[in-house]
C-alpha positions as CSV (number, residue, x, y, z in Angstrom):
1,M,156.5,94.8,146.0
2,L,156.9,94.2,149.7
3,A,156.8,96.9,152.4
4,V,159.0,95.8,155.9
5,Q,157.6,97.2,159.1
6,S,160.1,95.7,161.5
7,G,163.8,95.9,162.8
8,G,163.5,100.0,163.0
9,L,164.9,101.6,159.6
10,E,168.4,100.9,160.1
11,S,167.5,97.6,159.4
12,L,165.7,98.3,155.9
13,P,169.9,97.9,153.9
14,E,169.9,94.5,156.1
15,W,166.2,92.9,154.4
16,Q,166.6,94.1,151.5
17,A,169.9,92.6,151.2
18,C,168.8,88.1,152.3
19,F,165.5,89.3,149.9
20,A,168.4,89.9,146.5
21,E,169.0,87.0,148.1
22,Y,166.4,84.3,147.9
23,A,163.3,86.7,146.5
24,P,165.6,89.3,143.2
25,G,163.3,89.7,142.3
26,L,161.2,91.5,144.5
27,E,161.1,95.6,145.3
28,V,161.2,96.0,148.8
29,R,160.8,99.4,150.9
30,W,160.3,100.6,153.8
31,W,156.3,101.0,155.7
32,D,156.0,104.9,155.6
33,D,159.0,105.9,153.0
34,P,158.0,108.7,151.7
35,E,157.8,107.9,148.3
36,L,155.7,104.4,148.1
37,I,153.1,104.1,146.0
38,R,150.9,102.3,148.5
39,E,148.9,100.8,145.3
40,R,151.8,98.8,144.0
41,V,152.2,97.2,147.3
42,E,151.0,93.4,147.4
43,F,153.1,92.0,150.3
44,A,153.6,93.6,153.6
45,L,156.9,91.9,156.4
46,V,155.6,93.4,159.5
47,W,155.8,93.7,163.4
48,N,153.8,96.4,165.4
49,P,152.0,98.6,162.2
50,K,150.2,102.0,162.4
51,P,146.7,101.3,162.4
52,G,145.5,101.4,159.8
53,W,148.1,100.8,157.6
54,L,147.0,97.5,155.8
55,A,143.8,99.1,155.6
56,S,145.5,101.4,152.6
57,L,147.4,99.2,150.5
58,P,144.1,98.6,148.2
59,R,146.8,95.7,146.6
60,L,147.7,93.7,149.5
61,Q,147.7,90.1,148.5
62,A,148.8,88.7,151.8
63,I,150.8,89.9,155.8
64,F,152.8,88.2,156.9
65,G,153.9,89.1,160.6
66,A,157.7,88.6,161.4
67,G,157.5,86.8,164.3
68,A,155.5,83.7,165.7
69,G,153.0,86.6,168.0
70,V,150.7,88.3,166.1
71,D,148.6,89.5,168.1
72,S,149.9,92.6,167.6
73,I,149.1,93.6,164.0
74,T,146.2,91.9,164.5
75,A,144.5,94.2,168.1
76,D,144.8,96.7,164.3
77,P,140.6,97.1,163.8
78,H,141.4,98.2,160.6
79,L,143.0,94.9,159.7
80,P,141.5,93.5,156.9
81,R,140.3,89.8,158.0
82,M,140.1,88.9,154.4
83,V,143.4,89.7,153.8
84,P,146.2,86.5,154.6
85,L,147.9,87.0,157.3
86,V,151.3,84.8,158.7
87,R,152.8,83.6,161.2
88,C,156.7,83.3,160.1
89,V,157.5,80.4,161.8
90,P,160.7,78.8,159.4
91,P,162.0,75.7,161.0
92,E,165.3,78.5,162.3
93,G,162.6,78.8,165.1
94,T,161.2,76.1,166.1
95,Q,165.2,74.9,166.9
96,R,165.8,77.7,168.7
97,M,162.7,77.9,170.8
98,G,164.0,74.3,171.2
99,E,166.8,75.2,172.6
100,F,166.0,77.9,174.4
101,I,163.5,75.7,176.5
102,C,165.1,72.6,177.1
103,W,168.3,75.4,178.0
104,A,165.8,77.0,180.6
105,V,164.8,73.6,182.1
106,L,168.4,73.1,182.9
107,S,169.0,76.7,184.5
108,L,166.4,75.9,186.3
109,A,167.4,72.4,187.9
110,R,171.2,73.2,188.3
111,Q,169.5,76.5,189.8
112,A,171.6,79.1,187.1
113,R,170.3,82.3,189.2
114,R,171.7,81.5,192.3
115,M,175.0,81.1,190.7
116,T,174.7,84.4,189.1
117,L,173.8,85.9,191.8
118,A,176.9,84.1,194.3
119,Q,179.2,85.3,190.6
120,T,178.0,89.1,191.0
121,D,178.7,89.0,194.1
122,R,182.6,87.4,194.0
123,R,180.3,84.3,196.4
124,W,181.6,80.7,196.7
125,D,177.9,79.0,197.4
126,W,179.3,75.8,196.7
127,F,175.9,73.0,197.0
128,E,174.8,70.7,195.8
129,P,171.5,70.3,193.1
130,P,168.7,67.4,195.0
131,F,167.7,66.0,191.6
132,T,169.2,65.7,188.0
133,A,167.4,67.0,185.4
134,N,165.2,63.5,184.5
135,E,164.2,62.9,187.5
136,R,161.2,66.6,187.0
137,R,159.2,65.8,184.6
138,V,158.3,68.8,182.3
139,G,154.8,69.4,180.5
140,I,154.6,71.8,177.6
141,M,151.2,73.8,177.0
142,G,150.8,73.9,173.8
143,L,152.2,71.8,171.1
144,G,151.3,73.3,168.6
145,A,155.2,73.3,166.2
146,M,157.2,75.2,168.4
147,G,155.2,73.2,171.2
148,Q,156.8,69.7,169.7
149,R,159.6,70.5,168.7
150,A,160.9,71.2,172.3
151,A,158.6,67.9,173.6
152,E,161.6,66.3,171.6
153,M,165.0,67.6,172.4
154,L,163.9,67.1,176.2
155,V,163.1,63.9,175.2
156,G,166.7,63.1,173.7
157,L,168.1,64.8,176.5
158,G,166.1,62.0,178.6
159,I,163.6,64.5,180.5
160,P,159.8,62.8,181.2
161,V,157.7,64.8,179.0
162,M,153.4,65.8,178.7
163,G,151.9,68.5,176.4
164,W,148.6,69.6,177.0
165,S,146.1,71.0,174.3
166,R,143.2,71.3,173.0
167,T,143.1,68.4,170.8
168,R,145.7,65.4,171.5
169,K,148.6,65.1,169.5
170,S,151.0,62.6,169.8
171,I,154.4,62.7,169.8
172,P,157.0,59.7,170.1
173,G,158.4,59.1,173.6
174,V,155.3,62.4,175.3
175,E,152.2,61.9,176.8
176,S,149.4,63.7,175.5
177,Y,146.6,65.5,178.0
178,A,144.0,67.4,176.3
179,G,141.1,69.8,176.8
180,D,139.9,71.2,180.3
181,A,138.6,67.4,180.9
182,E,142.6,66.5,181.4
183,R,143.5,70.3,182.3
184,D,144.1,69.7,185.5
185,A,145.8,66.3,185.9
186,F,148.0,67.1,183.7
187,L,149.2,70.6,185.5
188,A,149.2,68.0,188.4
189,R,152.3,67.0,187.6
190,C,154.4,68.9,186.1
191,D,157.3,70.0,188.0
192,V,158.3,72.1,185.3
193,L,155.9,73.7,183.8
194,V,156.9,75.6,180.1
195,C,154.0,77.4,178.7
196,L,154.2,77.8,174.4
197,L,150.2,78.6,174.7
198,P,148.8,81.2,172.0
199,A,147.9,84.8,172.7
200,T,143.9,84.5,172.7
201,E,141.0,86.4,175.4
202,E,140.9,82.3,176.8
203,T,144.6,82.3,178.2
204,R,144.8,85.9,178.8
205,G,145.8,86.0,182.9
206,V,146.0,81.9,183.2
207,L,149.6,81.9,185.2
208,A,148.5,82.7,187.6
209,A,147.7,82.1,191.1
210,P,144.7,79.3,191.0
211,L,147.1,78.5,187.9
212,F,150.3,77.6,190.1
213,A,148.1,76.1,192.9
214,R,147.0,73.3,190.6
215,L,151.4,72.1,190.5
216,P,153.3,70.5,192.8
217,R,155.4,72.2,194.9
218,G,158.0,73.3,194.2
219,A,157.8,73.6,190.7
220,G,159.5,75.5,188.2
221,L,158.1,77.8,185.1
222,V,159.5,78.4,181.5
223,Q,157.2,81.4,180.2
224,V,157.6,81.7,176.9
225,G,154.3,82.5,175.5
226,R,153.3,86.3,175.9
227,G,152.8,88.5,178.4
228,Q,149.2,89.3,178.2
229,Q,149.3,86.0,180.5
230,Q,151.1,86.2,183.1
231,V,150.0,88.2,186.4
232,L,153.4,89.1,187.3
233,P,152.7,90.0,191.3
234,D,150.8,85.8,191.0
235,I,154.4,84.8,189.6
236,L,157.0,87.0,192.6
237,A,154.0,85.9,195.3
238,A,154.2,82.0,194.0
239,L,157.9,82.4,194.9
240,D,158.1,83.4,197.4
241,S,155.5,81.2,199.1
242,G,157.8,78.4,198.4
243,Q,154.8,77.2,195.5
244,L,157.3,78.2,192.5
245,S,160.9,76.8,192.9
246,G,162.0,79.2,190.5
247,A,161.1,81.2,186.5
248,V,162.5,81.9,183.3
249,I,160.2,84.5,181.2
250,D,161.3,85.6,177.8
251,V,157.8,87.3,177.4
252,F,156.0,90.2,179.0
253,D,153.2,93.0,178.9
254,A,154.6,96.0,178.7
255,E,158.5,95.2,176.8
256,P,160.9,96.6,177.2
257,L,160.1,95.7,180.9
258,P,160.6,98.8,183.2
259,A,163.5,99.1,184.7
260,E,161.6,99.3,188.3
261,D,160.2,96.3,187.9
262,P,160.4,94.5,190.6
263,V,160.9,91.0,188.5
264,W,164.4,91.9,187.7
265,V,165.9,91.4,190.9
266,H,164.0,88.2,192.4
267,P,166.3,86.3,193.6
268,G,164.1,83.3,191.8
269,V,163.7,84.4,188.1
270,I,166.1,84.8,185.1
271,V,165.0,87.6,182.8
272,T,165.6,87.2,179.0
273,P,164.5,90.0,176.3
274,H,162.0,88.0,174.1
275,V,164.5,86.2,172.5
276,A,163.1,82.2,172.3
277,S,163.1,81.4,169.1
278,L,163.4,84.9,166.7
279,P,164.9,83.8,163.7
280,S,167.6,86.2,161.7
281,R,166.2,88.2,159.5
282,R,168.1,86.2,156.7
283,E,166.3,82.8,158.1
284,R,162.9,85.1,158.6
285,A,163.9,86.6,154.8
286,R,164.2,82.7,153.2
287,Y,160.7,81.9,155.1
288,V,158.8,84.3,152.6
289,A,160.3,84.8,149.6
290,A,159.8,80.9,149.8
291,A,155.8,81.4,151.0
292,I,155.6,84.4,148.6
293,E,157.4,82.3,145.4
294,A,154.8,79.0,146.1
295,F,151.8,82.1,146.9
296,G,153.1,82.8,143.1
297,R,152.1,79.5,142.2
298,G,149.4,78.5,143.8
299,E,149.3,76.8,146.4
300,A,148.5,77.4,150.0
301,L,150.4,80.2,152.2
302,P,152.0,78.2,155.6
303,N,151.2,78.9,158.4
304,L,147.8,80.7,158.8
305,Y,146.4,83.0,161.4
306,D,142.7,81.5,161.9
307,H,140.6,84.6,163.5
308,A,138.3,82.7,164.5
309,R,140.4,80.3,167.0
310,G,142.9,83.0,167.8
311,Y,145.9,81.4,166.3
């Protein structure tokens, strides 16, 4: 049996239909169904489970996050850490992230926010874009599966790409920087910085004034990591001072973003509602079903969360 806690109770029929297609022998139930027999639950697909609920499932064999980020799951102080936790990274998710980052980089290059504001005002704001996208170096912080796919797609557009990660990566056409010793050199060359770092205590608040000061003046920012990594007042201050020329922000510490937050109306920010890489329920069901089937054959689960590393 698989217990689901993602998308609200109204999403359950869709989850059941999707799993019926890819795992017809798997019974799918809603997590707080009063008739749910917890002793029968072997797998859980969750986004932000109620603290202690996962620990109450005595036969739980694997936990599947409903997204690539699992910090809302690991925040549970009672999380059974001996149960494998799988990050949801189906191929469609990495493709969607690559598409989003390409769109964001091109939007910054072509000043999409400026044109949107002009259209809203019904104002003909003619201007000459000062550069083409391939005249700006894009630096990606975090070269996991999503970062690597985004880098490949940007290279395909003819855009110079660099990457920074804890360990050196080899991606055709991408300059690789690694470790703390090379981070400042990486930042100094980023005309557009893309944050795809995992959510760890080390990355909390990293997108703040000290980091922005290391970027070239007028750099762009694409934030698709996690909300806890950014200091929003510092982003707005950097935009107001010209240290940043524009930002696309998809993730926030408080979601939904409160209507009164000044980020909504800042002329230098494109706000998107945490949709950069979210696969469809059908795509996620196929991924989870395949993982469960392989697990039943004794094969390793994919994209396991490492509690020691924090991602």
